[in-house]
Residue, then its C-alpha position, 0 to 999 in steps of 0.5 A: m504521518v505514517n503510511y502503510y504499503i501492501l507489497f506484492e510479487s506481481h502487479e496482478q496481485a495488487v490489482r486483485l486485492h485492490g478490487e477486493l478491498r474496494a468491494a469491502g468498502i476499504r480505501t486503498a490506492i495503487s502506488p509505486t513502492p517506495r525504494a526505502i522499503t523494498v524493491c519488489c514488483g514496483v507496485s503496492l497498495l497505499v493504506s492510510e493510518e485510518e484504514i490500516g485496521k480494517v485492512r489487517e482485519y481483512l487480510a486475517g479473514h480472507t486468503c489473500t496473496y501478498k508479500s507483507v505489510e510495511s509502514i513508512e513515515q512520510e516526510f513532506n518536502a515542499h521544495r521537492d521537484r521545484y526548478i526555479 
C-alpha cells in the first residue's frame, strides 16, 4: 500500500491545511513525518491512495503553504515492537 505525505516547514502550516482539507470533505491525518522521506518540521499530513487525487486538485486550486507531496510504500511488520 502506498501512503502519501504532505510535508511542511512548520507544524502550524500542517494544522492549517488539515483544517482546510477537512472543511472541504477530504480526509487526512496529522502524522509524524517518516525519516525515510525527509527530515522537516517532523509533522506531515498522511493521505491515503483513495484521497490523493482530491488533495492534488485542492492544492492546485487554492493557495496553500506546504513543502512537497511525497509517497512511500508502507510495509506491515507484525513483529515490530513485540517484546516477547
